[in-house]
C-alpha positions as CSV (number, residue, x, y, z in Angstrom):
1,M,37.4,155.8,117.6
2,A,41.1,156.5,117.4
3,A,43.4,154.3,119.4
4,A,45.0,155.9,122.5
5,K,48.3,155.2,124.3
6,R,48.8,155.5,128.0
7,K,51.8,156.9,129.7
8,R,53.5,154.6,132.3
9,R,53.5,157.1,135.2
10,G,49.9,157.9,134.8
11,G,48.9,160.7,132.7
12,L,46.4,161.7,130.1
13,A,45.9,159.5,127.1
14,V,47.6,160.6,123.9
15,Q,46.0,159.7,120.6
16,A,48.1,157.6,118.3
17,K,49.2,159.1,115.0
18,R,47.6,157.8,112.0
19,P,49.9,156.4,109.3
20,R,50.3,158.5,106.2
21,K,49.1,157.2,103.0
22,N,51.7,156.9,100.2
23,Q,51.0,158.1,96.8
24,E,51.4,154.5,95.4
25,D,48.7,153.3,97.8
26,S,46.3,156.0,96.8
27,K,46.5,154.8,93.1
28,Q,44.0,152.4,91.8
29,P,44.8,148.7,92.3
30,A,46.6,147.0,89.3
31,K,45.0,144.3,87.2
32,L,45.3,140.7,88.2
33,G,47.3,139.8,85.0
34,D,49.9,142.4,85.7
35,V,50.4,141.2,89.2
36,A,50.9,137.6,88.1
37,E,53.5,138.7,85.5
38,E,55.4,140.7,88.1
39,A,55.4,137.7,90.5
40,E,56.7,135.4,87.8
41,E,59.6,137.9,87.0
42,E,60.4,138.1,90.7
43,E,60.5,134.3,91.0
44,R,62.9,134.1,88.0
45,G,65.3,136.6,89.5
46,R,65.1,135.3,93.0
47,I,68.1,133.2,94.3
48,P,66.8,129.9,95.7
49,G,67.2,129.3,99.4
50,P,69.3,126.6,101.0
51,V,68.2,123.0,100.5
52,C,68.5,122.0,104.1
53,K,65.3,123.7,105.3
54,G,63.6,120.3,105.6
55,K,63.4,118.0,108.6
56,W,66.0,115.4,109.5
57,K,64.0,112.1,109.4
58,N,66.5,109.3,108.6
59,K,68.3,108.8,111.9
60,E,70.9,106.3,110.6
61,R,74.1,106.5,112.7
62,I,77.2,104.4,111.9
63,L,79.7,103.2,114.4
64,I,83.2,102.9,112.9
65,F,85.9,101.3,115.0
66,S,88.4,98.5,115.1
67,S,90.1,95.8,117.2
68,R,93.6,96.1,118.6
69,G,96.6,95.2,116.5
70,I,95.8,97.1,113.3
71,N,98.5,98.8,111.2
72,F,98.8,102.4,110.2
73,R,97.1,101.8,106.8
74,T,94.0,100.5,108.4
75,R,93.9,103.4,110.8
76,H,94.2,105.9,108.0
77,L,91.4,104.0,106.1
78,M,89.1,104.4,109.2
79,Q,89.9,108.1,109.4
80,D,89.1,108.5,105.7
81,L,85.7,106.7,106.0
82,R,84.8,108.8,109.1
83,M,85.6,112.0,107.1
84,L,83.5,110.9,104.1
85,M,80.6,109.8,106.3
86,P,79.4,112.7,108.5
87,H,76.7,110.4,110.2
88,S,79.4,108.2,111.6
89,K,80.7,107.9,115.2
90,A,84.0,106.7,116.6
91,D,84.9,104.5,119.6
92,T,88.0,103.1,121.3
93,K,89.6,99.9,120.1
94,M,88.1,96.6,121.2
95,D,90.2,93.9,122.8
96,R,90.7,90.7,120.8
97,K,89.6,88.5,123.8
98,D,86.1,90.1,123.8
99,K,83.4,88.3,121.8
100,L,81.8,90.0,118.8
101,F,78.4,90.1,120.4
102,V,79.7,92.8,122.7
103,I,79.6,95.2,119.7
104,N,75.8,95.2,119.8
105,E,75.9,96.6,123.3
106,V,78.5,99.2,122.3
107,C,76.2,100.3,119.4
108,E,73.3,100.6,121.8
109,M,75.4,102.8,124.1
110,K,76.5,105.0,121.2
111,N,72.9,105.2,119.9
112,C,74.0,103.6,116.5
113,N,72.0,101.2,114.4
114,K,74.7,100.3,111.9
115,C,78.3,99.2,112.4
116,I,81.6,99.0,110.4
117,Y,84.1,96.9,112.4
118,F,87.7,96.3,111.3
119,E,89.1,93.0,112.8
120,A,92.9,92.5,112.5
121,K,94.5,89.1,112.7
122,K,98.2,88.1,112.7
123,K,99.1,91.8,112.1
124,Q,98.7,91.3,108.4
125,D,95.2,90.2,107.6
126,L,92.3,92.6,107.8
127,Y,88.6,91.7,108.0
128,M,85.6,94.0,107.8
129,W,82.2,93.4,109.4
130,L,79.1,95.3,108.1
131,S,76.2,94.8,110.5
132,N,72.7,96.0,111.1
133,S,72.6,96.2,114.9
134,P,71.1,94.6,116.8
135,H,68.8,92.3,114.7
136,G,71.0,91.7,111.7
137,P,71.9,90.8,109.0
138,S,75.7,91.1,109.0
139,A,78.4,90.3,106.5
140,K,82.1,89.5,106.9
141,F,84.7,90.5,104.2
142,L,88.4,90.2,103.7
143,V,89.8,93.6,102.9
144,Q,92.5,93.7,100.2
145,N,94.4,96.3,98.1
146,I,93.9,99.2,100.6
147,H,95.0,102.6,99.3
148,T,94.2,105.6,101.5
149,L,93.8,109.3,100.7
150,A,97.2,110.3,101.9
151,E,98.8,107.5,99.9
152,L,97.0,108.1,96.6
153,K,97.3,111.9,96.3
154,M,94.7,112.1,93.5
155,T,93.6,115.3,91.8
156,G,90.0,114.9,92.8
157,N,88.5,116.8,95.7
158,C,85.1,117.2,97.3
159,L,83.4,119.2,100.1
160,K,83.7,117.7,103.5
161,G,80.4,116.4,104.7
162,S,78.7,116.6,101.3
163,R,76.2,113.8,100.4
164,P,77.4,111.2,97.9
165,L,75.7,109.4,95.1
166,L,75.8,105.6,95.2
167,S,76.5,103.7,92.0
168,F,76.1,99.9,91.9
169,D,77.1,97.4,89.3
170,P,74.1,95.8,87.5
171,A,75.3,92.4,88.8
172,F,74.0,93.4,92.2
173,D,70.4,92.8,91.0
174,E,71.1,89.4,89.5
175,L,71.8,87.2,92.6
176,P,69.9,87.3,95.9
177,H,73.0,87.6,98.2
178,Y,74.3,90.6,96.1
179,A,70.9,92.2,96.4
180,L,71.0,91.8,100.2
181,L,74.5,93.3,100.3
182,K,73.3,96.2,98.1
183,E,70.6,97.1,100.6
184,L,73.1,96.9,103.4
185,L,75.6,99.1,101.6
186,I,72.9,101.7,100.8
187,Q,71.8,102.0,104.4
188,I,75.4,102.3,105.7
189,F,77.2,104.5,103.1
190,S,74.3,106.9,102.2
191,T,74.4,110.1,104.2
192,P,70.9,110.9,105.5
193,R,69.2,114.0,104.0
194,Y,69.1,117.1,106.2
195,H,71.7,115.6,108.6
196,P,73.0,118.4,110.9
197,K,76.7,117.6,110.0
198,S,76.1,117.2,106.3
199,Q,76.3,119.8,103.6
200,P,73.4,120.3,101.1
201,F,75.6,119.4,98.1
202,V,76.1,116.3,95.9
203,D,79.6,116.5,94.4
204,H,81.0,113.0,94.6
205,V,79.9,109.4,93.9
206,F,80.7,106.0,95.6
207,T,81.0,103.2,93.1
208,F,80.6,99.5,94.0
209,T,81.7,97.2,91.2
210,I,81.7,93.4,91.1
211,L,84.7,91.9,89.4
212,D,86.5,88.5,90.0
213,N,83.9,87.6,92.7
214,R,84.9,90.7,94.7
215,I,83.4,94.1,95.4
216,W,85.6,97.1,94.4
217,F,85.1,100.4,96.1
218,R,86.0,103.7,94.5
219,N,85.3,107.4,95.3
220,F,85.0,109.9,92.4
221,Q,84.5,113.6,92.2
222,I,81.8,114.9,89.8
223,I,83.1,117.9,87.8
224,E,80.3,120.4,87.2
225,E,81.4,121.5,83.7
226,D,81.1,118.3,81.8
227,A,80.0,115.8,84.6
228,A,83.3,114.0,84.2
229,L,84.7,111.8,87.1
230,V,88.0,112.3,88.8
231,E,89.1,109.8,91.5
232,I,89.5,111.1,95.0
233,G,90.1,108.0,97.1
234,P,90.3,105.9,99.2
235,R,90.1,102.6,97.4
236,F,89.8,99.0,98.6
237,V,88.5,95.6,97.6
238,L,86.0,93.5,99.7
239,N,86.2,89.7,99.3
240,L,83.0,88.2,100.7
241,I,83.3,85.4,103.2
242,K,79.9,84.8,104.8
243,I,76.5,86.5,105.4
244,F,74.9,85.9,108.8
245,Q,71.3,86.3,109.7
246,G,72.0,87.9,113.1
247,S,74.3,90.8,114.0
248,F,77.9,89.4,114.3
249,G,76.7,85.8,114.3
250,G,73.7,83.6,113.9
251,P,72.7,81.2,111.1
252,T,74.7,81.4,107.9
253,L,72.7,82.7,105.0
254,Y,75.4,82.5,102.4
255,E,79.0,81.3,102.2
256,N,81.3,82.2,99.3
257,P,82.5,79.1,97.5
258,H,85.3,81.1,95.8
259,Y,86.8,82.4,99.0
260,Q,90.4,81.4,99.8
261,S,91.7,82.2,103.3
262,P,95.0,84.2,103.5
263,N,96.6,81.2,105.4
264,M,95.8,78.9,102.5
265,H,97.0,81.4,100.0
266,R,100.4,81.8,101.7
267,R,100.6,78.0,102.1
268,I,100.1,77.6,98.3
269,I,102.8,80.2,97.6
270,R,105.2,78.4,99.9
271,S,104.5,75.0,98.3
272,I,105.1,76.5,94.8
273,T,108.5,77.9,95.8
274,A,109.4,74.6,97.6
275,A,108.5,72.7,94.4
276,K,110.7,74.9,92.3
277,Y,113.6,74.3,94.7
278,K,113.0,70.5,94.7
279,E,113.0,70.5,90.9
280,K,116.4,72.3,90.8
281,Q,117.9,69.9,93.3
282,Q,116.6,66.9,91.2
283,V,118.2,68.3,88.1
284,K,121.6,68.7,89.9
285,D,121.4,65.2,91.3
286,A,120.7,63.8,87.8
287,Q,123.7,65.7,86.4
288,K,125.9,64.2,89.1
289,M,124.7,60.7,88.4
290,K,125.4,61.1,84.7
291,K,129.0,62.2,85.4
292,K,129.6,59.1,87.6
293,E,128.2,56.6,85.0
294,P,130.9,55.0,82.8
295,K,130.9,56.3,79.3
296,T,129.6,53.9,76.6
297,I,132.1,53.5,73.8
298,L,130.2,53.3,70.5
299,P,131.7,51.2,67.6
300,H,133.3,53.1,64.7
301,D,130.9,53.9,62.0
302,P,132.5,53.4,58.6
303,T,130.2,55.9,56.9
304,A,131.3,58.7,59.3
305,D,134.4,59.5,57.2
306,V,132.7,59.6,53.8
307,F,132.6,63.5,53.6
308,V,136.0,64.1,55.4
309,I,138.5,65.7,53.1
310,P,142.1,64.6,53.8
311,A,144.6,67.4,54.6
312,D,147.6,68.2,52.4
313,E,150.7,66.4,53.7
314,K,153.6,68.7,54.5
315,P,157.2,67.7,53.6
316,I,159.3,66.7,56.5
317,E,162.2,69.1,57.1
318,I,165.4,67.8,58.8
319,Q,167.6,70.4,60.5
320,W,171.3,69.6,59.8
321,V,172.6,72.7,61.7
322,K,172.4,73.1,65.4
323,P,170.2,76.1,66.3
324,E,171.8,79.0,68.0
325,P,171.2,79.2,71.7
326,K,168.8,81.8,72.9
327,V,170.3,84.8,74.8
328,D,169.0,85.2,78.3
329,L,168.9,88.9,78.8
330,K,168.2,88.7,82.5
331,A,171.2,86.4,83.2
332,R,173.4,88.7,81.1
333,K,172.3,91.8,83.1
334,K,173.0,89.9,86.4
335,R,176.5,89.0,85.2
336,I,177.3,92.6,84.2
337,Y,176.0,93.9,87.5
338,K,178.2,91.4,89.5
339,R,181.2,92.5,87.5
340,Q,180.6,96.1,88.1
341,R,180.1,95.5,91.8
342,K,183.4,93.6,92.1
343,M,185.3,96.4,90.3
344,K,183.9,98.9,92.8
345,Q,184.9,96.8,95.7
346,K,188.5,96.6,94.4
347,M,188.6,100.3,93.9
348,N,187.4,101.0,97.4
349,S,189.9,98.6,98.9
350,G,192.9,100.2,97.0
351,N,191.9,103.7,98.1
352,A,191.7,102.5,101.7
353,K,195.3,101.2,101.6
């Protein structure tokens, strides 16, 4: 029985029109092999859809902020890290008087489970805390050799919000404290897959290299043509101080024996310059003492004149005639000038009479 449609205002039912059959539908069904080949051709020519159709499962959020008293270079470094890490959040600067345990509460309020905290001291030393909030572990570093994106002006470039590759030095797997730091860096710097603010592209790589007992951070662009690397920036060096079991404190898991505090480093430099100055003063005092000492007269050595050739003796000439006196031209000019002046005075006096 054919389907019928009713009018809204009450009327007779109208039979629905049957769809017309196309000529293609009337043909006989194609064989299964031909259908499979056509499907394969369509798959080859089809443009793949976007990668970010999946579900966002990794809910890592990073809080990046600092204490008061940082300089412009640290502020620019924080801005660069926030730009490179779309899963990061910002917060206002924290007072120096507050204890570091307060940061765990700030992370909880911001709904963040990782934290990068920059601590400035004496307006010249910068420390970085990497922490897994609120249970730990956490690591404290001294940041050295900071170069920001605006300062470097490299030729590399990458899409804002794209996901990076993380490249680690093989030395990270040799020692246990480096293995712990590797896991902490992976969880902080890796952008979660399918993050709403991230882009579904991988066009740059973060490298962490161990050299001279320090961790060197670099950011490179991956060129599509030949997979070459071009540096983008920023760049900095992390000198490990301590690794703690808790977040921003707790028992010490590892302490770097090669670490030298900035105060001690400056003290050594001052002592070296002071030692140089003292050495120069001692040399001057020794020279003065030598000058004041009486000179020791050595006895004449008879063999000293063995190779001395005597000079030819010149005949003595005796002058029998008195030499002519030298003419003083200046005195002569003065006398002539006086004579002329007297003659003019006489002439003037005669004319006046």
